All heavy atoms as an XYZ file, in Angstrom:
928
protein
N      34.268    -52.969    -23.027
C      33.680    -54.302    -23.216
C      34.136    -55.250    -22.108
O      35.167    -55.180    -21.638
C      34.149    -54.934    -24.518
C      33.659    -54.243    -25.810
C      34.509    -53.282    -26.353
C      32.328    -54.425    -26.095
C      34.005    -52.674    -27.481
C      31.901    -53.732    -27.273
C      32.601    -52.876    -27.996
O      32.119    -52.208    -29.029
N      33.284    -56.098    -21.665
C      33.411    -56.985    -20.590
C      34.372    -58.135    -21.241
O      34.404    -58.394    -22.337
C      32.250    -57.669    -20.135
C      31.277    -56.727    -19.315
C      30.126    -57.492    -18.899
N      29.357    -56.648    -17.964
C      28.114    -56.909    -17.704
N      27.433    -57.977    -18.184
N      27.453    -56.078    -16.989
N      35.105    -58.649    -20.180
C      36.034    -59.760    -20.640
C      35.409    -61.038    -20.054
O      34.824    -60.914    -18.859
C      37.406    -59.687    -20.183
O      37.492    -59.442    -18.730
C      38.134    -58.462    -20.859
N      35.383    -62.090    -20.706
C      34.803    -63.328    -20.231
C      35.878    -64.258    -19.692
O      36.962    -64.420    -20.173
C      34.079    -64.010    -21.395
C      32.902    -63.464    -21.935
C      32.233    -64.364    -23.021
C      31.806    -63.373    -20.773
N      35.498    -64.949    -18.670
C      36.173    -66.127    -18.238
C      35.422    -67.385    -18.636
O      34.289    -67.355    -18.440
C      36.365    -66.094    -16.658
C      37.072    -67.293    -16.066
S      37.157    -67.243    -14.271
C      38.421    -65.966    -14.111
N      36.130    -68.226    -19.242
C      35.446    -69.569    -19.776
C      35.772    -70.692    -18.902
O      37.020    -70.744    -18.602
C      35.989    -69.811    -21.190
C      35.291    -71.129    -21.720
C      35.667    -68.607    -22.099
N      34.839    -71.414    -18.490
C      35.129    -72.402    -17.612
C      36.012    -73.552    -18.170
O      35.952    -73.796    -19.369
C      33.927    -73.198    -17.212
N      37.060    -74.025    -17.384
C      38.000    -74.923    -17.958
C      37.435    -76.321    -18.217
O      37.780    -76.941    -19.248
C      39.118    -75.178    -16.796
C      40.119    -76.166    -17.220
C      41.214    -76.327    -16.122
C      40.636    -77.103    -15.034
N      41.450    -77.632    -13.942
N      36.323    -76.655    -17.430
C      35.608    -77.918    -17.532
C      34.206    -77.743    -18.194
O      33.634    -76.691    -17.934
C      35.605    -78.760    -16.254
C      36.949    -79.124    -15.725
O      37.758    -79.521    -16.579
O      37.189    -78.909    -14.567
N      33.764    -78.769    -18.729
C      32.397    -78.759    -19.244
C      31.483    -78.964    -18.009
O      31.842    -79.594    -17.026
C      31.977    -79.909    -20.178
C      32.691    -79.850    -21.590
C      32.474    -81.173    -22.390
C      32.045    -78.719    -22.400
N      30.425    -78.362    -18.071
C      29.356    -78.364    -16.834
C      28.721    -79.814    -16.862
O      28.851    -80.524    -17.875
C      28.459    -77.273    -16.797
N      27.933    -80.023    -15.850
C      27.241    -81.307    -15.799
C      28.098    -82.480    -15.778
O      27.777    -83.558    -16.443
C      26.066    -81.471    -16.801
N      29.279    -82.315    -15.232
C      30.204    -83.479    -15.237
C      30.765    -83.873    -16.565
O      31.199    -85.117    -16.712
N      30.611    -83.073    -17.495
C      31.073    -83.367    -18.923
C      29.939    -84.169    -19.720
O      30.245    -84.536    -20.789
N      28.820    -84.419    -19.139
C      27.691    -85.105    -19.744
C      26.863    -84.129    -20.579
O      26.548    -83.057    -20.171
C      26.944    -85.920    -18.868
N      26.383    -84.617    -21.771
C      25.393    -83.775    -22.494
C      24.048    -83.689    -21.711
O      23.624    -84.675    -21.099
C      25.219    -84.416    -23.855
C      25.686    -85.824    -23.584
C      26.589    -85.843    -22.521
N      23.372    -82.575    -21.744
C      22.065    -82.464    -21.058
C      21.124    -81.577    -21.952
O      21.618    -80.902    -22.857
C      22.278    -81.659    -19.719
C      23.048    -82.382    -18.709
C      22.904    -80.222    -19.892
N      19.895    -81.794    -21.707
C      18.852    -81.042    -22.445
C      18.886    -79.657    -21.981
O      19.215    -79.250    -20.902
C      17.560    -81.734    -22.167
C      17.680    -82.277    -20.859
C      19.232    -82.785    -20.759
N      18.378    -78.658    -22.846
C      18.311    -77.299    -22.416
C      17.228    -77.265    -21.358
O      17.390    -76.598    -20.292
C      17.956    -76.343    -23.642
C      18.474    -74.880    -23.452
C      19.415    -74.290    -23.778
C      17.520    -74.040    -22.923
N      19.382    -73.033    -23.522
C      18.295    -72.742    -22.892
C      16.173    -73.950    -22.418
C      17.702    -71.537    -22.547
C      15.664    -72.778    -21.942
C      16.459    -71.487    -21.955
N      16.090    -77.959    -21.675
C      14.992    -78.079    -20.791
C      14.536    -79.477    -20.602
O      14.170    -80.031    -21.795
C      13.921    -77.070    -21.153
C      12.711    -76.955    -20.281
C      11.925    -75.832    -20.678
C      10.521    -76.148    -21.058
N       9.776    -74.744    -21.328
N      14.453    -80.040    -19.554
C      13.949    -81.415    -19.459
C      12.525    -81.659    -19.450
O      11.780    -80.735    -19.453
C      14.807    -82.092    -18.209
C      14.322    -81.717    -16.825
O      13.133    -81.201    -16.809
O      14.916    -82.014    -15.914
N      12.153    -82.895    -19.353
C      10.790    -83.295    -19.508
C       9.858    -82.659    -18.281
O       8.655    -82.638    -18.390
C      10.457    -84.795    -19.586
C      10.954    -85.497    -18.427
C      12.467    -85.902    -18.363
O      13.210    -85.622    -19.344
O      12.948    -86.323    -17.335
N      10.625    -82.264    -17.198
C       9.890    -81.783    -16.001
C       9.791    -80.230    -16.000
O       9.393    -79.615    -15.085
C      10.519    -82.281    -14.822
C      10.535    -83.790    -14.604
O       9.354    -84.354    -14.893
N      11.462    -84.246    -14.127
N      10.365    -79.655    -17.171
C      10.472    -78.251    -17.263
C      11.662    -77.625    -16.559
O      11.836    -76.322    -16.520
N      12.510    -78.347    -16.055
C      13.727    -77.885    -15.395
C      14.724    -77.280    -16.515
O      14.935    -78.061    -17.532
C      14.373    -78.910    -14.601
C      15.830    -78.402    -13.981
C      13.521    -79.370    -13.301
N      15.273    -76.186    -16.404
C      16.255    -75.638    -17.208
C      17.635    -76.158    -16.976
O      18.446    -75.588    -16.376
C      16.244    -74.076    -17.168
C      14.938    -73.447    -17.398
C      15.010    -71.914    -17.190
C      14.305    -73.779    -18.795
N      17.838    -77.418    -17.526
C      18.923    -78.289    -17.115
C      20.287    -77.630    -17.483
O      21.258    -77.733    -16.724
C      18.826    -79.603    -17.696
N      20.378    -77.039    -18.703
C      21.654    -76.463    -19.127
C      22.007    -75.232    -18.207
O      23.134    -75.040    -17.792
C      21.529    -76.060    -20.584
N      20.999    -74.460    -17.990
C      21.200    -73.245    -17.028
C      21.509    -73.748    -15.679
O      22.474    -73.096    -15.053
C      19.941    -72.378    -17.059
C      19.906    -71.525    -18.330
C      18.640    -70.572    -18.137
C      18.534    -69.801    -19.398
N      17.609    -68.818    -19.267
N      21.041    -74.781    -15.112
C      21.117    -75.241    -13.906
C      22.494    -75.903    -13.783
O      23.169    -75.694    -12.736
C      20.108    -76.388    -13.484
C      20.203    -76.841    -12.062
C      20.004    -75.631    -11.003
O      19.176    -74.754    -11.274
N      20.687    -75.708     -9.819
N      23.103    -76.467    -14.818
C      24.384    -77.009    -14.880
C      25.496    -75.909    -14.587
O      26.461    -76.067    -13.882
C      24.730    -77.664    -16.121
N      25.080    -74.617    -15.066
C      26.064    -73.650    -14.773
C      25.964    -73.029    -13.417
O      26.990    -72.652    -12.815
C      25.830    -72.430    -15.804
S      26.441    -72.845    -17.606
N      24.750    -73.036    -12.801
C      24.499    -72.578    -11.530
C      25.311    -73.450    -10.617
O      25.859    -72.879     -9.552
C      22.928    -72.608    -11.331
C      22.723    -72.273     -9.761
C      22.283    -71.464    -12.026
N      25.264    -74.760    -10.819
C      25.950    -75.691     -9.989
C      27.444    -75.788    -10.145
O      28.137    -76.276     -9.212
C      25.279    -77.082    -10.107
C      23.831    -77.015     -9.644
C      23.105    -78.451    -10.007
O      23.870    -79.303    -10.550
O      21.965    -78.358     -9.714
N      27.938    -75.202    -11.250
C      29.426    -75.356    -11.511
C      30.249    -74.488    -10.526
O      29.906    -73.451    -10.185
C      29.715    -74.867    -12.917
C      31.121    -74.985    -13.477
C      31.435    -76.386    -13.586
C      31.350    -74.355    -14.682
N      31.265    -75.113    -10.048
C      32.278    -74.410     -9.035
C      33.646    -74.342     -9.539
O      34.532    -74.187     -8.716
C      32.119    -75.192     -7.688
C      30.869    -75.091     -7.088
C      30.400    -73.708     -6.757
N      29.172    -73.582     -6.103
C      27.921    -73.185     -6.627
N      27.957    -72.950     -7.975
N      26.870    -73.237     -6.026
N      33.825    -74.313    -10.837
C      35.129    -74.232    -11.560
C      35.832    -73.093    -11.068
O      35.389    -71.931    -11.063
C      34.991    -74.332    -13.041
C      36.254    -74.595    -13.782
O      37.108    -75.203    -13.339
O      36.342    -73.950    -14.876
N      37.078    -73.301    -10.541
C      37.906    -72.237    -10.154
C      37.462    -71.481     -8.781
O      37.928    -70.559     -8.358
N      36.535    -72.129     -8.076
C      35.963    -71.667     -6.855
C      35.002    -70.527     -7.055
O      34.329    -70.052     -6.151
N      34.556    -70.242     -8.322
C      33.503    -69.350     -8.720
C      32.119    -69.892     -8.646
O      31.908    -71.035     -8.988
C      33.787    -68.623    -10.060
C      35.033    -67.874    -10.168
C      36.176    -68.415    -10.660
C      35.154    -66.542     -9.732
C      37.424    -67.670    -10.672
C      36.285    -65.780     -9.701
C      37.438    -66.386    -10.168
O      38.506    -65.699    -10.292
N      31.112    -69.026     -8.288
C      29.750    -69.546     -8.085
C      28.857    -68.839     -8.999
O      27.622    -68.872     -8.924
C      29.305    -69.334     -6.697
O      29.368    -67.955     -6.382
C      30.122    -70.066     -5.715
N      29.284    -67.956    -10.046
C      28.439    -67.112    -10.768
C      28.671    -67.435    -12.306
O      28.521    -66.624    -13.130
C      28.801    -65.612    -10.540
C      30.205    -65.254    -10.815
O      31.068    -66.109    -10.928
O      30.445    -63.981    -10.899
N      28.772    -68.731    -12.574
C      28.849    -69.122    -13.944
C      27.289    -68.997    -14.567
O      26.426    -69.202    -13.908
C      29.277    -70.490    -14.065
C      30.661    -70.767    -13.575
C      31.039    -71.220    -12.349
C      31.852    -70.393    -14.216
N      32.380    -71.233    -12.199
C      32.996    -70.735    -13.370
C      32.173    -69.818    -15.453
C      34.343    -70.444    -13.725
C      33.404    -69.690    -15.838
C      34.544    -69.940    -14.924
N      27.333    -68.929    -15.880
C      26.090    -68.766    -16.600
C      26.303    -69.349    -18.035
O      27.439    -69.605    -18.509
C      25.669    -67.312    -16.766
C      26.561    -66.443    -17.518
C      26.025    -64.944    -17.515
N      27.064    -64.129    -18.178
C      27.362    -63.967    -19.342
N      26.752    -64.746    -20.290
N      28.174    -62.995    -19.743
N      25.205    -69.666    -18.702
C      25.249    -69.989    -20.126
C      25.767    -68.801    -20.996
O      25.270    -67.702    -20.705
C      23.903    -70.391    -20.699
C      23.514    -71.951    -20.341
C      22.060    -72.110    -20.899
C      24.484    -72.983    -20.975
N      26.715    -68.971    -21.888
C      27.030    -67.873    -22.806
C      26.006    -67.495    -23.676
O      25.174    -68.264    -24.151
C      28.249    -68.415    -23.568
C      28.044    -69.924    -23.598
C      27.277    -70.175    -22.333
N      25.920    -66.044    -24.009
C      25.022    -65.639    -25.132
C      25.495    -66.188    -26.437
O      26.800    -66.562    -26.450
C      24.983    -64.199    -25.066
C      24.409    -63.563    -23.924
C      24.578    -62.036    -23.911
N      24.259    -61.501    -22.543
C      25.150    -61.126    -21.608
N      26.365    -61.466    -21.745
N      24.671    -60.662    -20.546
N      24.739    -66.296    -27.434
C      25.300    -66.807    -28.703
C      26.441    -66.105    -29.155
O      27.412    -66.760    -29.567
C      24.084    -66.862    -29.797
C      24.448    -67.438    -31.011
C      24.572    -68.965    -30.951
C      23.167    -67.322    -32.078
N      26.407    -64.821    -29.164
C      27.591    -64.093    -29.541
C      28.968    -64.390    -28.836
O      30.043    -64.535    -29.286
C      27.476    -62.510    -29.633
O      27.088    -62.077    -28.258
N      28.801    -64.621    -27.548
C      29.825    -64.947    -26.683
C      30.406    -66.328    -26.950
O      31.644    -66.671    -26.978
C      29.451    -64.843    -25.132
C      29.067    -63.474    -24.782
C      28.406    -63.426    -23.287
O      27.894    -64.418    -23.031
O      28.528    -62.388    -22.664
N      29.487    -67.182    -27.226
C      29.791    -68.650    -27.522
C      30.753    -68.719    -28.758
O      31.716    -69.355    -28.704
C      28.499    -69.458    -27.753
C      28.621    -70.912    -27.898
C      29.247    -71.538    -26.698
C      27.231    -71.441    -28.167
N      30.411    -67.956    -29.690
C      31.298    -67.950    -30.918
C      32.539    -67.401    -30.771
O      33.602    -67.784    -31.367
C      30.480    -67.354    -32.062
C      29.639    -68.238    -32.830
C      28.324    -68.283    -32.460
C      30.143    -69.174    -33.657
C      27.454    -69.207    -32.937
C      29.324    -70.193    -34.310
C      27.970    -70.196    -33.961
N      32.716    -66.223    -29.918
C      34.063    -65.695    -29.653
C      34.984    -66.672    -28.999
O      36.031    -66.771    -29.423
C      33.793    -64.449    -28.609
C      33.371    -63.241    -29.131
C      33.075    -62.115    -28.125
C      34.300    -62.702    -30.172
N      34.444    -67.413    -28.009
C      35.507    -68.308    -27.420
C      35.580    -69.706    -28.176
O      36.603    -70.371    -28.036
C      35.215    -68.573    -25.843
C      34.059    -69.478    -25.480
C      34.217    -70.816    -25.623
C      32.913    -69.046    -24.974
C      33.243    -71.706    -25.187
C      31.877    -69.821    -24.546
C      32.088    -71.221    -24.637
N      34.479    -70.041    -29.017
C      34.656    -71.198    -29.867
C      35.932    -71.101    -30.732
O      36.587    -71.975    -30.925
C      33.454    -71.646    -30.338
C      33.604    -72.617    -31.687
C      32.442    -72.279    -29.436
N      35.976    -69.953    -31.332
C      36.911    -69.673    -32.351
C      38.370    -69.215    -31.744
O      39.294    -69.336    -32.374
C      36.418    -68.724    -33.430
C      35.488    -69.514    -34.456
C      34.210    -69.200    -34.416
C      35.951    -70.416    -35.262
C      33.392    -69.905    -35.181
C      35.182    -71.092    -36.175
C      33.832    -70.839    -36.117
O      32.979    -71.578    -36.933
N      38.257    -68.590    -30.597
C      39.517    -68.073    -30.180
C      40.093    -68.685    -28.863
O      41.061    -68.317    -28.418
C      39.202    -66.492    -29.718
C      38.869    -65.721    -30.958
C      38.533    -64.250    -30.495
O      38.756    -63.909    -29.444
N      38.208    -63.417    -31.554
N      39.399    -69.760    -28.446
C      39.832    -70.380    -27.149
C      40.986    -71.282    -27.402
O      41.296    -71.825    -28.650
C      38.658    -71.353    -26.669
N      41.789    -71.587    -26.496
C      42.919    -72.539    -26.675
C      42.211    -73.943    -26.930
O      41.086    -74.298    -26.637
C      43.632    -72.640    -25.206
C      43.067    -71.459    -24.489
C      41.785    -70.952    -25.201
N      43.037    -74.822    -27.689
C      42.520    -76.138    -28.022
C      42.004    -76.916    -26.793
O      41.050    -77.773    -27.089
C      43.622    -76.787    -28.694
C      44.003    -76.362    -30.112
O      43.237    -75.592    -30.640
O      45.099    -76.696    -30.660
N      42.468    -76.725    -25.689
C      41.924    -77.470    -24.511
C      40.550    -77.212    -24.170
O      39.831    -78.009    -23.787
C      42.691    -77.157    -23.308
N      40.048    -76.037    -24.642
C      38.553    -75.663    -24.466
C      37.649    -76.042    -25.581
O      36.461    -75.684    -25.639
C      38.477    -74.216    -24.067
C      39.141    -73.607    -22.862
C      38.795    -72.214    -22.653
C      38.547    -74.320    -21.603
N      38.279    -76.526    -26.611
C      37.542    -76.771    -27.893
C      36.759    -78.102    -28.050
O      35.961    -78.255    -28.879
C      38.326    -76.532    -29.081
C      38.731    -75.054    -29.206
C      39.462    -74.839    -30.577
C      39.844    -73.280    -30.745
N      40.504    -73.002    -31.882
N      37.004    -79.257    -27.105
C      36.251    -80.299    -27.372
C      34.680    -80.076    -27.234
O      34.235    -79.234    -26.493
C      36.661    -81.209    -26.126
C      38.100    -80.651    -25.715
C      38.045    -79.193    -26.026
N      34.023    -80.769    -28.066
C      32.585    -80.543    -28.306
C      32.125    -79.115    -28.624
O      30.961    -78.783    -28.439
C      31.798    -80.920    -27.014
C      31.847    -82.496    -26.699
C      33.084    -82.953    -26.078
O      33.737    -82.164    -25.265
N      33.487    -84.251    -26.422
N      33.083    -78.393    -29.233
C      32.724    -77.026    -29.636
C      31.441    -76.947    -30.542
O      30.867    -75.875    -30.767
C      33.954    -76.241    -30.201
N      31.292    -77.966    -31.282
C      30.305    -78.091    -32.318
C      28.882    -78.518    -31.688
O      27.993    -78.789    -32.463
C      30.672    -79.070    -33.435
C      30.778    -80.433    -33.021
O      31.403    -80.810    -32.024
N      30.244    -81.299    -33.785
N      28.912    -78.691    -30.356
C      27.606    -79.254    -29.740
C      27.365    -78.513    -28.469
O      27.209    -79.202    -27.318
C      27.855    -80.795    -29.465
C      28.183    -81.646    -30.660
C      28.507    -83.034    -30.160
O      27.879    -83.797    -29.558
N      29.753    -83.495    -30.599
N      27.353    -77.303    -28.368
C      27.352    -76.465    -27.252
C      25.997    -75.697    -27.143
O      25.541    -75.049    -28.101
C      28.516    -75.453    -26.930
C      29.847    -76.242    -26.798
C      30.883    -75.101    -26.818
C      30.008    -76.880    -25.500
N      25.320    -75.659    -25.993
C      24.176    -74.917    -25.795
C      24.617    -73.364    -25.555
O      25.621    -73.049    -24.907
C      23.498    -75.330    -24.540
C      22.507    -76.489    -24.696
C      22.694    -77.596    -23.956
C      21.520    -76.643    -25.611
N      21.706    -78.450    -24.428
C      20.938    -77.963    -25.354
C      20.868    -75.935    -26.500
C      19.821    -78.500    -26.100
C      19.844    -76.406    -27.213
C      19.343    -77.600    -27.020
N      23.818    -72.430    -26.145
C      23.874    -71.039    -25.748
C      22.690    -70.665    -24.830
O      21.707    -71.507    -24.843
C      23.959    -70.207    -26.940
O      22.649    -69.917    -27.420
N      22.779    -69.612    -24.197
C      21.660    -69.120    -23.309
C      20.630    -68.349    -24.203
O      19.730    -67.866    -23.644
N      20.857    -68.193    -25.549
C      20.005    -67.443    -26.332
C      18.827    -68.342    -26.857
O      19.135    -69.260    -27.560
C      20.767    -66.910    -27.598
O      21.830    -66.153    -27.044
C      19.779    -65.868    -28.396
N      17.739    -68.027    -26.512
C      16.470    -68.784    -26.890
C      15.998    -68.269    -28.288
O      16.119    -67.195    -28.576
C      15.333    -68.676    -25.956
C      15.708    -69.300    -24.571
C      14.525    -69.129    -23.610
O      13.517    -69.953    -23.785
O      14.578    -68.310    -22.740
N      15.543    -69.296    -29.045
C      14.847    -68.890    -30.307
C      13.460    -68.729    -30.105
O      12.780    -67.735    -30.643
C      15.129    -70.080    -31.348
C      14.366    -69.750    -32.593
C      14.960    -68.820    -33.572
C      13.323    -70.528    -33.016
C      14.364    -68.533    -34.729
C      12.688    -70.215    -34.213
C      13.184    -69.260    -35.100
O      12.602    -68.982    -36.290
N      12.723    -69.735    -29.383
C      11.326    -69.524    -29.027
C      11.039    -70.547    -27.807
O      12.126    -70.938    -27.193
C      10.390    -69.811    -30.239
C      10.733    -71.292    -30.829
O      11.075    -72.207    -30.091
O      10.194    -71.532    -31.994
N       9.900    -70.791    -27.519
C       9.622    -71.545    -26.342
C      10.086    -72.960    -26.388
O      10.382    -73.615    -25.309
C       8.027    -71.540    -26.087
N      10.333    -73.560    -27.600
C      10.639    -74.974    -27.682
C      12.109    -75.089    -28.352
O      12.571    -76.188    -28.250
C       9.791    -75.632    -28.770
C       8.264    -75.635    -28.223
O       8.088    -75.914    -27.006
O       7.382    -75.454    -29.025
N      12.751    -73.931    -28.707
C      14.104    -74.132    -29.350
C      14.984    -73.036    -28.759
O      14.638    -72.036    -28.401
C      13.928    -74.018    -30.858
C      13.101    -74.911    -31.478
O      13.285    -76.068    -31.589
N      11.862    -74.495    -31.702
N      16.156    -73.415    -28.777
C      17.326    -72.558    -28.450
C      18.450    -72.632    -29.339
O      18.528    -73.571    -30.293
C      17.871    -72.767    -27.020
O      18.725    -71.907    -26.508
N      19.353    -71.672    -29.504
C      20.568    -71.674    -30.339
C      21.607    -72.600    -29.759
O      21.896    -72.502    -28.523
C      20.985    -70.328    -30.648
C      20.124    -69.544    -31.596
C      19.349    -68.546    -31.005
C      20.183    -69.694    -32.951
C      18.433    -67.859    -31.819
C      19.366    -69.097    -33.758
C      18.548    -68.045    -33.240
O      17.688    -67.365    -34.109
N      22.307    -73.344    -30.551
C      23.398    -74.124    -30.246
C      24.489    -74.107    -31.316
O      24.165    -73.510    -32.381
C      22.941    -75.578    -29.902
N      25.584    -74.527    -31.055
C      26.594    -74.735    -32.170
C      26.526    -76.091    -32.782
O      26.162    -77.090    -32.127
C      28.125    -74.578    -31.496
O      28.269    -75.607    -30.639
C      28.219    -73.181    -30.821
N      26.954    -76.080    -34.161
C      26.850    -77.312    -34.930
C      27.763    -77.050    -36.161
O      28.144    -75.919    -36.513
C      25.491    -77.466    -35.354
O      25.416    -78.629    -36.311
N      28.412    -78.202    -36.547
C      29.145    -78.131    -37.831
C      28.283    -77.926    -38.993
O      27.037    -78.336    -39.043
C      29.860    -79.415    -38.070
C      31.212    -79.574    -37.259
C      31.462    -80.840    -36.651
C      31.967    -78.557    -37.014
C      32.616    -80.992    -35.791
C      33.256    -78.653    -36.273
C      33.436    -79.865    -35.733
O      34.684    -79.895    -34.893
N      28.671    -77.262    -40.013
C      27.938    -77.093    -41.161
C      28.338    -78.166    -42.164
O      29.306    -78.288    -42.681
C      28.415    -75.695    -41.913
C      27.642    -75.366    -43.132
C      26.287    -75.002    -43.045
C      28.284    -75.606    -44.409
C      25.487    -74.745    -44.199
C      27.517    -75.272    -45.539
C      26.201    -74.830    -45.507
O      25.440    -74.566    -46.618
N      27.267    -79.101    -42.265
C      27.434    -80.257    -43.211
C      28.722    -81.066    -42.818
O      28.733    -81.394    -41.461
N      29.486    -81.321    -43.678
C      30.689    -82.294    -43.422
C      31.921    -81.302    -43.185
O      33.080    -81.740    -42.944
C      31.056    -83.198    -44.641
O      31.314    -82.340    -45.754
C      29.870    -84.244    -44.753
N      31.697    -79.958    -43.040
C      32.705    -78.913    -42.781
C      33.179    -78.916    -41.418
O      32.430    -79.363    -40.501
C      32.276    -77.648    -43.330
O      33.068    -76.656    -42.879
N      34.175    -78.279    -41.090
C      34.610    -78.151    -39.687
C      34.263    -76.672    -39.201
O      34.731    -76.186    -38.191
C      36.118    -78.362    -39.439
O      36.821    -77.523    -40.403
C      36.539    -79.855    -39.698
N      33.488    -76.027    -40.130
C      33.020    -74.653    -39.850
C      31.820    -74.700    -38.793
O      30.880    -75.436    -39.055
C      32.572    -73.914    -41.037
O      33.736    -73.866    -42.004
C      32.111    -72.585    -40.715
N      31.862    -74.019    -37.634
C      30.897    -74.109    -36.836
C      29.978    -72.962    -36.939
O      30.408    -71.732    -37.161
C      31.469    -74.080    -35.249
C      32.323    -75.319    -35.112
C      30.431    -73.965    -34.208
C      33.067    -75.297    -33.793
N      28.595    -73.163    -36.878
C      27.705    -72.095    -37.075
C      26.471    -72.318    -36.043
O      26.489    -73.339    -35.236
C      27.000    -72.223    -38.424
C      26.298    -73.298    -38.638
C      24.787    -73.175    -38.781
C      26.711    -74.630    -38.935
C      23.960    -74.311    -39.044
C      25.881    -75.670    -39.140
C      24.518    -75.528    -39.221
N      25.677    -71.336    -35.910
C      24.514    -71.383    -35.033
C      23.361    -72.217    -35.587
O      23.079    -72.020    -36.846
C      24.068    -69.953    -34.680
N      22.789    -73.076    -34.808
C      21.797    -73.874    -35.212
C      20.565    -73.788    -34.235
O      20.870    -73.907    -33.022
C      22.266    -75.350    -35.353
C      21.186    -76.279    -35.827
C      21.608    -77.705    -35.853
C      20.617    -78.620    -36.365
N      21.159    -80.011    -36.379
N      19.414    -73.667    -34.862
C      18.128    -73.711    -34.003
C      17.955    -75.168    -33.583
O      17.833    -76.022    -34.410
C      16.924    -73.008    -34.692
C      17.218    -71.593    -34.943
C      15.700    -73.274    -33.823
C      16.288    -71.022    -35.976
N      17.897    -75.361    -32.249
C      17.913    -76.722    -31.759
C      16.826    -76.924    -30.837
O      16.577    -76.072    -29.993
C      19.349    -77.061    -31.118
O      20.277    -76.867    -32.073
C      19.354    -78.511    -30.651
N      16.103    -78.074    -30.866
C      15.105    -78.393    -29.922
C      15.665    -78.419    -28.486
O      16.691    -79.010    -28.250
C      14.486    -79.809    -30.133
O      13.680    -80.195    -29.086
N      14.985    -77.758    -27.516
C      15.437    -77.707    -26.129
C      15.495    -79.153    -25.480
O      15.986    -79.310    -24.405
C      14.584    -76.814    -25.292
C      14.795    -75.397    -25.657
C      13.792    -74.437    -24.901
C      14.011    -73.023    -25.297
N      13.194    -72.189    -24.558
N      14.820    -80.086    -26.132
C      14.948    -81.473    -25.651
C      16.094    -82.304    -25.967
O      16.313    -83.241    -25.422
C      13.594    -82.199    -26.140
C      12.267    -81.740    -25.621
C      11.071    -82.406    -26.232
C       9.809    -81.741    -25.846
N       8.721    -82.330    -26.399
N      16.953    -81.742    -27.038
C      18.025    -82.389    -27.435
C      19.054    -82.320    -26.316
O      19.094    -81.349    -25.471
C      18.655    -81.707    -28.728
N      20.084    -83.244    -26.269
C      21.060    -83.279    -25.220
C      22.441    -82.761    -25.848
O      22.837    -83.449    -26.792
C      21.300    -84.544    -24.627
O      20.124    -84.775    -23.756
N      22.883    -81.653    -25.380
C      24.146    -81.048    -25.865
C      25.016    -80.787    -24.625
O      24.631    -80.877    -23.543
C      23.893    -79.873    -26.664
C      23.180    -80.087    -28.008
C      22.936    -78.599    -28.563
C      23.765    -81.020    -28.945
N      26.308    -80.418    -24.835
C      27.228    -80.047    -23.812
C      27.035    -78.611    -23.321
O      26.566    -77.774    -24.062
C      28.678    -80.285    -24.291
C      28.868    -81.739    -24.458
C      28.761    -82.259    -25.904
C      29.230    -82.611    -23.621
C      28.954    -83.532    -26.225
C      29.457    -83.978    -23.822
C      29.305    -84.535    -25.153
O      29.430    -85.739    -25.413
N      27.454    -78.270    -22.172
C      27.512    -77.071    -21.641
C      28.821    -76.479    -21.259
O      29.496    -77.090    -20.365
C      26.480    -77.008    -20.416
C      26.478    -75.584    -19.762
C      25.099    -77.495    -20.720
N      29.229    -75.323    -21.753
C      30.528    -74.719    -21.388
C      30.160    -73.361    -20.848
O      29.603    -72.500    -21.554
C      31.454    -74.550    -22.682
C      32.639    -73.804    -22.430
C      33.829    -74.517    -21.828
N      34.369    -75.613    -22.748
C      35.227    -76.499    -22.297
N      35.475    -76.418    -20.940
N      35.601    -77.422    -23.003
N      30.306    -73.057    -19.598
C      29.765    -71.921    -18.957
C      30.835    -70.820    -19.064
O      32.010    -71.033    -19.149
C      29.518    -72.224    -17.518
S      28.435    -73.594    -17.315
N      30.350    -69.561    -18.774
C      31.187    -68.351    -18.765
C      30.707    -67.565    -17.628
O      29.755    -67.767    -17.013
C      31.095    -67.519    -20.090
C      31.447    -68.351    -21.307
C      29.703    -67.046    -20.252
N      31.674    -66.642    -17.280
C      31.306    -65.674    -16.255
C      31.951    -64.348    -16.604
O      33.009    -64.300    -17.448
C      31.760    -66.038    -14.807
C      33.256    -66.211    -14.610
C      33.682    -66.632    -13.160
N      33.272    -65.492    -12.242
C      34.011    -64.505    -11.975
N      35.226    -64.283    -12.728
N      33.607    -63.593    -11.291
N      31.405    -63.236    -16.206
C      32.043    -61.929    -16.366
C      33.263    -61.842    -15.585
O      33.225    -61.919    -14.327
C      31.109    -60.819    -16.111
C      29.894    -60.802    -17.049
O      30.059    -61.140    -18.260
O      28.731    -60.557    -16.552
N      34.443    -61.662    -16.185
C      35.703    -61.786    -15.633
C      36.042    -60.376    -14.631
O      36.798    -60.464    -13.697
C      36.856    -61.794    -16.551
C      38.203    -62.306    -15.956
O      38.192    -63.031    -15.025
N      39.284    -61.768    -16.581
N      35.227    -59.452    -14.874
C      35.506    -58.141    -14.066
C      34.591    -58.189    -12.762
O      34.701    -57.314    -11.990
C      34.959    -56.970    -14.867
C      33.570    -56.933    -15.385
O      32.939    -57.980    -15.265
O      33.237    -55.832    -15.989
N      33.956    -59.276    -12.499
C      33.285    -59.479    -11.246
C      34.165    -59.933    -10.099
O      35.070    -60.696    -10.456
C      32.006    -60.356    -11.369
C      30.854    -59.776    -12.059
C      29.762    -60.925    -12.021
C      28.566    -60.360    -12.696
N      27.455    -61.461    -12.600
N      33.935    -59.547     -8.885
C      34.766    -60.058     -7.827
C      34.282    -61.456     -7.601
O      33.278    -61.901     -7.943
C      34.419    -59.180     -6.567
C      34.879    -57.768     -6.543
C      34.316    -57.103     -5.303
C      36.281    -57.606     -6.721
N      35.257    -62.241     -7.074
C      34.988    -63.698     -6.740
C      34.052    -63.779     -5.554
O      34.299    -63.250     -4.433
C      36.376    -64.433     -6.407
C      36.144    -65.844     -6.278
C      37.580    -66.536     -6.148
C      37.398    -67.993     -6.129
N      38.779    -68.608     -6.118
N      32.779    -64.318     -5.777
C      31.803    -64.315     -4.732
C      32.306    -65.416     -3.710
O      33.024    -66.430     -4.087
C      30.534    -64.942     -5.468
C      30.917    -65.388     -6.783
C      32.331    -64.761     -7.060
N      31.953    -65.314     -2.494
C      32.297    -66.301     -1.494
C      31.344    -67.314     -1.415
O      30.040    -67.141     -1.770
C      32.306    -65.637     -0.064
O      31.101    -65.018      0.245
C      33.494    -64.584     -0.066
N      31.789    -68.561     -1.156
C      30.850    -69.818     -1.207
C      30.265    -69.859      0.235
O      30.802    -69.759      1.196
C      31.628    -71.066     -1.677
C      32.131    -70.857     -2.992
C      30.773    -72.171     -1.605
C      32.859    -72.071     -3.535
């Protein structure tokens, strides 16, 4: 199995962004493309399964906004999966979310890849 490296910082300067903006730009994916955390240039949105692995197993420093994160897993043309709290609980689950909603982006990369040069 691959090991993941999780970005220390939220992408997009820590601001929530839509998955896809009104101009059709894939803003959440672009935020990962532009991320240079640790000097790496190959960040990407996590798949839904990867997102849950690090949401529950990550150190507390990586957990802010863990209930409001985009995944790279699309539901359909207008919706994608994101994390959300279940009601008033602190249990995080997958929620089908409009791509127009603004959520946070925590990027990942495959840890077994060589560090690309910038």
